[in-house]
C-alpha positions as CSV (number, residue, x, y, z in Angstrom):
1,M,85.2,63.0,174.2
2,N,82.9,61.6,171.6
3,K,84.5,58.4,170.3
4,P,84.2,57.6,166.5
5,N,82.1,54.5,165.8
6,I,82.4,53.2,162.3
7,E,80.8,50.0,161.2
8,V,82.1,48.2,158.1
9,T,80.0,45.7,156.1
10,V,81.1,43.8,153.0
11,E,79.3,42.0,150.2
12,T,81.3,40.1,147.5
13,E,80.5,38.6,144.1
14,Y,82.4,36.6,141.5
15,L,82.6,38.2,138.1
16,P,82.7,35.4,135.6
17,H,82.7,37.6,132.5
18,Q,85.8,39.4,133.7
19,S,87.6,36.2,134.7
20,N,89.8,33.9,132.6
21,P,90.3,30.6,134.4
22,E,92.6,29.3,131.7
23,K,95.0,32.1,132.6
24,E,94.4,31.7,136.4
25,Q,92.6,35.1,136.6
26,Y,89.5,35.1,138.8
27,A,87.8,38.5,139.2
28,F,85.8,39.6,142.2
29,A,83.8,42.7,143.2
30,Y,83.4,43.8,146.7
31,H,80.8,46.3,147.9
32,I,81.7,48.2,151.1
33,T,79.3,50.1,153.4
34,L,80.8,52.4,156.0
35,S,78.2,53.5,158.6
36,N,78.9,56.3,161.1
37,A,77.2,55.1,164.3
38,G,79.1,57.7,166.3
39,H,78.3,61.4,167.1
40,I,81.1,63.2,165.2
41,D,82.0,63.7,161.5
42,V,84.8,61.4,160.3
43,Q,86.8,61.4,157.0
44,L,88.3,58.4,155.3
45,I,92.0,59.3,154.6
46,S,93.6,56.0,153.3
47,R,93.2,52.3,153.0
48,H,95.4,49.2,153.6
49,W,94.4,45.9,152.2
50,I,95.9,42.5,152.7
51,I,94.9,40.1,150.0
52,I,95.8,36.4,150.3
53,N,95.1,33.9,147.4
54,G,94.3,30.2,147.8
55,N,98.0,29.4,147.6
56,G,98.8,31.6,150.6
57,V,100.5,34.3,148.5
58,R,100.0,37.6,150.3
59,R,99.8,41.0,148.6
60,E,99.4,44.3,150.3
61,V,97.8,47.4,148.8
62,K,98.0,50.8,150.4
63,G,96.7,54.1,149.0
64,M,94.9,57.3,149.6
65,G,91.1,57.3,149.9
66,V,88.9,54.8,148.1
67,V,87.8,54.8,144.5
68,G,89.5,58.3,144.2
69,E,87.5,59.8,147.1
70,Q,88.2,60.7,150.7
71,P,84.6,60.8,151.9
72,L,83.4,62.8,154.9
73,I,80.8,60.7,156.8
74,S,78.5,62.5,159.2
75,P,76.8,60.8,162.2
76,G,74.0,58.6,161.0
77,E,75.2,58.6,157.4
78,K,76.5,55.8,155.3
79,Y,79.1,55.8,152.5
80,Q,79.1,53.0,150.0
81,Y,81.5,52.1,147.2
82,S,82.4,49.1,145.1
83,S,85.8,47.9,143.9
84,G,87.4,44.7,142.8
85,A,90.3,42.3,143.0
86,V,91.7,39.7,140.7
87,L,93.1,36.5,142.2
88,E,95.2,33.7,140.7
89,T,93.2,31.1,142.5
90,M,89.4,30.3,142.8
91,V,89.4,31.3,146.5
92,G,91.1,33.9,148.7
93,T,90.6,36.4,151.4
94,M,90.9,40.1,152.0
95,Q,91.1,42.2,155.1
96,G,92.7,45.4,156.2
97,S,92.0,48.8,157.7
98,Y,91.0,52.3,156.9
99,H,92.9,55.3,158.4
100,M,90.3,57.9,159.3
101,Q,90.3,61.3,160.9
102,A,87.7,62.6,163.3
103,E,86.5,66.2,163.1
104,N,88.8,67.1,166.0
105,G,91.8,66.1,163.9
106,Q,92.5,62.8,165.8
107,G,93.4,59.9,163.5
108,F,92.2,56.4,164.1
109,E,92.1,53.0,162.4
110,V,89.0,51.1,161.5
111,E,89.5,47.4,161.0
112,I,88.1,45.7,157.9
113,P,87.2,42.2,159.0
114,V,88.5,39.3,156.9
115,F,86.1,38.2,154.1
116,S,86.3,35.5,151.5
117,L,86.5,35.8,147.8
118,A,85.4,32.5,146.2
119,V,84.1,31.2,142.9
120,P,80.6,29.7,143.6
121,N,80.8,26.0,144.4
122,A,84.6,26.2,144.7
123,V,84.4,25.8,148.5
124,N,82.5,23.0,150.2
């Protein structure tokens, strides 16, 4: 059987104009690229995020699709989207997984490796 092979890359940025440090609100954008390096079509069905702020407070977010879509990604194609998170601290992390379905109907999980959200110069 052809095995799905999805690669996840993440870029992050701090959004100072959407942040309010006096109210402990630090806004970040993250830009995700999903690359289908396999040989079969796959569809992103749902997401599961684990967000941990600098105080160790953990929040989970689950939902269908991403940014209102459940994209179908063909072999050799990429799907990109941007979203955001607001933390109560200057630093934090996100990680999680996507539940995806191969063209043969088989479901599988794709891990989203842990990545940092940090205000520039907040981490030495």
